[in-house]
C-alpha positions as CSV (number, residue, x, y, z in Angstrom):
1,M,69.9,112.5,107.2
2,T,67.5,113.2,110.1
3,A,68.0,112.6,113.6
4,S,65.8,109.6,113.8
5,S,67.2,107.7,110.6
6,P,69.7,105.0,110.9
7,V,73.1,106.2,110.0
8,K,74.8,105.2,106.7
9,L,77.4,107.6,105.6
10,K,79.1,107.4,102.1
11,P,82.6,108.7,101.3
12,G,82.3,112.5,101.0
13,D,79.9,112.8,103.9
14,T,80.5,115.1,107.0
15,I,81.0,114.4,110.3
16,G,80.5,117.0,112.9
17,I,82.8,116.6,116.1
18,L,82.1,118.7,119.3
19,G,85.3,119.4,120.9
20,G,88.7,120.7,119.2
21,G,91.4,118.9,121.4
22,Q,94.0,116.3,120.2
23,L,91.2,113.5,120.3
24,G,89.1,115.6,118.1
25,R,92.1,116.1,115.8
26,M,93.1,112.3,115.7
27,L,89.4,111.5,114.7
28,A,89.4,114.1,111.9
29,M,92.7,112.5,110.6
30,A,91.2,108.9,110.5
31,A,88.0,110.2,108.9
32,A,90.0,111.8,106.2
33,R,91.7,108.6,105.4
34,L,88.3,107.0,104.9
35,G,87.5,109.7,102.5
36,L,84.9,111.5,105.1
37,K,84.9,115.2,105.9
38,C,84.9,116.7,109.4
39,Q,83.8,119.9,110.8
40,V,84.9,120.9,114.3
41,F,82.7,122.8,116.8
42,S,84.7,124.3,119.6
43,P,84.6,127.4,121.7
44,D,88.5,127.7,121.8
45,P,89.9,129.6,118.9
46,D,93.2,127.9,119.5
47,S,91.8,124.2,119.2
48,P,94.3,121.9,117.4
49,A,91.6,120.2,115.5
50,F,90.9,123.2,113.8
51,D,94.4,122.7,111.9
52,V,93.5,119.5,110.3
53,V,89.6,120.3,109.1
54,L,88.5,122.6,106.2
55,N,85.5,123.9,108.0
56,A,85.4,124.9,111.8
57,T,82.7,126.6,114.1
58,C,84.2,128.5,116.9
59,A,81.2,129.3,119.3
60,E,80.0,128.7,122.8
61,Y,78.2,125.5,123.2
62,A,75.2,127.4,124.5
63,D,75.1,129.5,121.0
64,V,72.0,127.7,119.7
65,E,72.2,129.5,116.3
66,A,75.7,128.5,115.9
67,L,74.7,124.9,117.0
68,E,71.8,125.2,114.4
69,L,74.1,126.3,111.4
70,F,76.7,123.5,112.4
71,A,74.0,120.7,112.4
72,N,72.9,121.8,108.9
73,D,76.5,121.5,107.6
74,V,76.9,117.8,108.8
75,D,75.4,114.4,108.3
76,V,76.1,112.9,111.8
77,I,77.4,114.3,115.2
78,T,80.0,112.7,117.6
79,Y,81.9,114.3,120.5
80,E,85.7,114.0,121.6
81,F,85.1,114.5,125.2
82,E,82.2,113.6,127.6
83,N,81.3,116.9,129.6
84,V,79.4,118.2,126.5
85,P,76.6,120.3,127.9
86,A,73.4,118.2,128.3
87,A,71.4,121.1,126.5
88,T,73.9,121.4,123.6
89,A,73.6,117.6,123.0
90,M,69.7,118.0,123.0
91,V,69.5,120.8,120.4
92,L,71.8,118.8,118.2
93,A,70.1,115.5,118.6
94,A,66.8,117.1,117.5
95,R,68.5,117.8,114.3
96,R,71.1,115.0,113.3
97,P,72.0,111.8,114.7
98,V,74.3,112.3,117.8
99,L,76.6,109.1,118.3
100,P,77.3,107.9,121.0
101,A,73.5,108.8,122.0
102,H,73.4,111.9,123.9
103,K,71.3,110.2,126.8
104,I,74.6,108.1,127.5
105,L,76.1,111.4,128.5
106,E,73.4,111.5,131.4
107,T,74.8,108.2,132.8
108,T,78.7,108.8,132.2
109,Q,78.7,112.6,133.3
110,D,77.7,111.6,136.7
111,R,80.2,109.4,138.8
112,L,77.6,108.4,141.1
113,I,74.9,107.5,138.4
114,E,77.7,105.9,136.5
115,K,78.8,103.8,139.5
116,D,75.1,102.7,140.2
117,F,74.9,101.7,136.6
118,V,77.8,99.3,136.6
119,K,76.8,97.8,140.1
120,K,73.2,96.9,138.6
121,L,75.2,95.1,135.8
122,G,76.4,93.0,138.5
123,I,80.0,94.3,137.6
124,G,82.3,95.0,140.8
125,T,83.6,98.4,141.8
126,A,85.1,100.2,144.9
127,D,82.6,100.5,147.6
128,Y,81.0,104.0,147.3
129,A,78.6,106.5,148.7
130,D,76.7,109.9,147.8
131,V,78.2,113.0,149.7
132,S,76.4,116.2,149.7
133,S,77.4,117.6,152.9
134,M,79.9,117.4,155.7
135,E,77.3,115.2,157.7
136,T,76.8,112.9,155.0
137,L,80.7,113.0,154.3
138,R,81.4,111.9,157.9
139,A,78.5,109.1,157.7
140,A,80.2,107.7,154.5
141,I,83.8,107.7,156.2
142,E,81.9,105.7,159.1
143,K,80.8,103.3,156.4
144,I,83.4,103.0,153.9
145,G,86.6,103.7,156.1
146,L,89.9,105.4,155.7
147,P,91.8,106.0,153.4
148,A,89.2,106.9,150.8
149,V,89.0,109.1,147.6
150,I,86.4,111.9,147.3
151,K,85.5,113.1,143.9
152,T,83.2,115.6,142.4
153,R,80.3,114.0,140.9
154,R,80.8,115.7,137.6
155,F,83.6,117.5,135.4
156,G,86.7,115.7,136.7
157,Y,89.6,114.5,134.7
158,D,93.5,113.7,135.1
159,G,93.2,114.0,139.0
160,K,91.2,117.3,139.1
161,G,88.1,117.4,141.2
162,Q,89.3,114.5,143.6
163,A,91.3,114.1,146.8
164,I,92.6,111.2,148.8
165,I,91.5,111.3,152.8
166,R,93.8,109.7,155.3
167,N,93.4,109.3,159.0
168,G,94.1,112.5,161.0
169,E,93.3,114.8,158.1
170,D,90.9,117.8,158.3
171,I,88.0,116.5,156.5
172,G,86.2,119.8,156.9
173,Q,89.1,121.6,154.8
174,I,89.1,118.9,152.5
175,W,85.3,119.4,151.7
176,K,85.9,122.9,151.6
177,D,88.5,122.8,149.1
178,L,86.5,120.4,146.7
179,G,84.2,123.3,146.3
180,T,81.0,121.2,145.6
181,K,78.1,120.0,147.2
182,S,77.8,117.2,144.9
183,A,80.3,114.4,145.5
184,I,81.2,110.7,145.8
185,I,83.2,109.0,148.0
186,E,85.0,105.8,147.2
187,A,87.1,103.1,149.2
188,F,90.7,103.5,148.5
189,I,91.6,100.3,146.5
190,P,95.2,98.9,146.8
191,F,95.3,97.8,143.2
192,E,98.2,95.7,141.8
193,R,97.8,97.5,138.4
194,E,95.7,99.8,136.4
195,I,94.4,98.6,133.1
196,S,91.7,99.7,130.3
197,V,89.8,98.3,127.7
198,I,89.3,99.9,124.5
199,A,86.0,98.6,122.9
200,A,84.0,99.7,119.7
201,R,80.5,98.7,119.1
202,S,78.4,99.1,115.8
203,A,74.5,99.9,115.6
204,D,74.1,96.6,115.0
205,G,75.6,95.4,118.1
206,H,78.8,94.0,117.0
207,V,81.6,94.5,119.5
208,E,85.3,94.5,118.7
209,S,88.0,95.1,121.7
210,F,91.5,96.1,121.7
211,D,94.1,94.0,123.8
212,V,94.0,94.9,127.4
213,T,96.2,98.1,128.2
214,E,98.3,98.4,131.4
215,N,98.4,102.0,132.4
216,E,100.9,103.9,134.4
217,H,100.2,107.3,135.8
218,R,102.3,110.3,137.2
219,D,100.6,112.8,139.1
220,H,97.1,111.4,138.0
221,I,97.9,111.9,134.3
222,L,98.7,109.0,132.3
223,K,102.2,108.9,131.4
224,F,102.6,105.2,130.0
225,S,100.5,102.7,128.2
226,R,101.8,99.0,127.6
227,V,99.9,96.1,125.7
228,P,99.6,93.2,126.4
229,A,99.0,93.9,129.9
230,A,101.1,91.9,132.4
231,I,97.9,89.8,133.4
232,S,96.5,86.3,132.7
233,D,94.5,85.5,129.7
234,A,91.6,84.5,131.7
235,L,91.7,88.1,133.5
236,A,92.2,89.7,130.3
237,A,89.0,88.1,128.9
238,E,87.3,89.1,131.8
239,A,88.1,92.8,131.6
240,R,87.0,92.7,127.8
241,G,83.8,90.9,128.8
242,I,83.3,93.6,131.2
243,A,83.8,96.2,128.6
244,E,81.5,94.6,126.1
245,K,78.7,93.9,128.7
246,I,78.9,97.8,129.5
247,A,78.7,98.8,125.8
248,N,75.8,96.5,125.0
249,A,73.8,97.7,128.3
250,L,74.2,101.4,126.9
251,D,73.2,100.4,123.4
252,Y,76.4,102.3,122.7
253,V,77.7,103.1,119.1
254,G,81.1,104.1,118.9
255,V,84.4,103.7,120.8
256,L,84.4,103.7,124.6
257,A,87.1,103.1,127.5
258,V,86.5,101.1,130.5
259,E,89.2,101.9,133.1
260,M,89.7,99.5,135.8
261,F,91.9,98.2,138.7
262,V,93.4,94.6,138.9
263,V,93.2,93.7,142.6
264,Q,94.6,90.6,144.8
265,E,92.2,88.8,146.8
266,N,92.3,85.5,148.6
267,D,90.6,83.5,145.7
268,G,93.1,85.2,143.2
269,A,93.2,88.2,140.9
270,K,90.0,90.3,139.9
271,V,89.0,93.4,138.2
272,L,87.1,96.2,139.4
273,V,85.6,99.0,137.2
274,N,86.9,102.5,138.0
275,E,85.4,104.7,135.3
276,I,83.7,104.7,132.0
277,A,85.1,107.2,129.1
278,P,82.3,107.4,126.4
279,R,85.0,108.4,123.7
280,V,88.4,107.6,122.3
281,H,90.7,107.6,125.0
282,N,94.3,108.6,126.0
283,S,95.1,104.9,127.0
284,G,94.2,103.9,123.3
285,H,96.6,105.9,121.5
286,W,98.8,102.9,120.9
287,T,96.3,101.7,118.5
288,L,97.4,104.3,115.9
289,D,100.7,102.7,115.2
290,G,100.4,99.3,116.8
291,A,97.1,97.6,115.6
292,S,95.7,97.0,112.1
293,V,93.0,99.6,112.8
294,S,92.9,102.4,115.3
295,Q,90.5,103.4,118.0
296,F,89.9,106.5,115.9
297,E,89.3,104.5,112.9
298,Q,86.8,102.2,114.8
299,H,85.0,105.1,116.2
300,I,84.5,106.7,112.6
301,R,83.3,103.2,111.2
302,A,80.8,102.8,114.0
303,I,79.2,106.2,113.7
304,A,79.4,106.0,109.9
305,G,77.4,102.8,110.0
306,W,80.4,100.9,108.4
307,P,81.9,97.8,109.5
308,L,84.1,97.5,112.2
309,G,87.8,96.3,111.7
310,K,89.1,93.3,113.5
311,P,92.1,94.7,115.7
312,V,95.5,92.8,115.2
313,R,98.1,94.0,117.2
314,H,101.6,94.3,115.5
315,G,103.6,93.3,118.6
316,P,104.3,94.4,122.2
317,V,103.6,98.3,122.2
318,T,104.5,101.1,124.5
319,M,102.7,104.6,124.6
320,T,104.5,107.5,126.1
321,N,102.7,110.7,126.5
322,L,104.6,113.8,126.3
323,I,103.4,116.0,129.0
324,G,104.2,119.6,129.6
325,D,108.0,120.4,129.0
326,D,108.4,116.7,127.7
327,I,107.5,118.2,124.2
328,N,110.9,119.8,124.2
329,D,112.6,116.6,123.8
330,Y,110.8,115.8,120.3
331,E,113.9,115.9,118.4
332,R,115.5,113.1,120.4
333,W,112.4,110.9,120.0
334,L,112.6,111.6,116.4
335,T,116.0,109.7,116.2
336,V,114.7,106.8,118.3
337,P,114.6,103.7,116.0
338,G,111.0,102.1,115.4
339,A,109.5,105.2,117.6
340,T,106.4,107.2,116.0
341,V,106.1,110.7,117.4
342,H,102.8,112.4,117.4
343,L,102.7,116.2,118.2
344,Y,99.2,117.5,118.7
345,G,100.1,121.3,117.5
346,K,99.1,123.0,120.8
347,G,100.2,126.2,122.0
348,P,102.8,126.8,125.2
349,A,103.7,123.8,127.3
350,R,102.2,123.9,130.6
351,P,102.6,121.6,133.5
352,G,99.9,118.7,132.9
353,R,99.3,119.7,129.5
354,K,99.3,116.7,127.0
355,M,101.3,118.0,124.1
356,G,102.0,114.8,122.1
357,H,102.7,111.0,122.6
358,V,105.2,108.5,121.3
359,T,104.5,105.0,120.1
360,E,107.1,102.2,120.3
361,V,106.2,98.9,118.6
362,G,108.2,95.8,119.3
363,A,109.6,96.6,122.4
364,V,108.2,97.3,126.0
365,P,110.7,99.8,128.0
366,P,111.1,99.4,131.6
367,K,108.7,101.0,134.2
368,T,111.6,103.1,135.5
369,R,112.1,104.8,132.0
């Protein structure tokens, strides 16, 4: 299969996955159920995705020879995280189809470009400004006001690469600590709740969205996802419509997540887009056990050129992340009726490290759990 030909895999064909974390692991497991093989490319020899595939490549993303050999062994290439180096994606795209298209990374890897893209679609976001120096930071604060959130334009996740700026704080020290000359400042949003939409889009433009997920973070890391979100049907339809509009504007193939804030204004509740994740997403893990088709299977179907499934939720669902030492409680979770435990096979637990998750279908635990 060449880089320019339409993708239409058949059972037994091979998908190449860039990245060897838990998302790559679950993608490979979903592909196996559909009779497709996977080969994982990751520079980390301890990648948990290596454990579930027959063939793996452990090499740096800048190793062109390893990339070429990898491309020769697979029929289509995808990725489990959005910070794949642009040069890596270009080398591979010249040899095999890369889905979602590597050009999408140019939009989603840079928070400023992403915000501009969303704004041009007529979709609401927090007020924002480009920041490249102390002078532009001061000007941005004057324009946007405080409190505000400053973020690196690239390579931030789970709260890394960002800080809240409040009145009276030393903005010079905050700028120094951020350690970049390429940042974006956003108005702080007093949101009512955080939600996300996981959407799948096939090459022919068909979009299937999962039910809107409500997310609760602890220390900037997702702790709980609950479905359905406690919002009106009209607001849920608006959120799904936004995700579909973004997927179509990107000419996207695969699964993406759109993170949003629900805010209350004088004319009622509305949603603002926070970020786009061009991949399967932590807030979609509930779909593994809580829906008729998972986000991982949808992604595999889309990049294989196969029909998307119609997601049917099995009931109210809660997903709980096992973060750091939470993993030590796995035996208790194994005794909880109706709970499904997913452990990622990672090495030592560290603070903030996602070690697994638990899905409960049929009951939504209280937020204080």
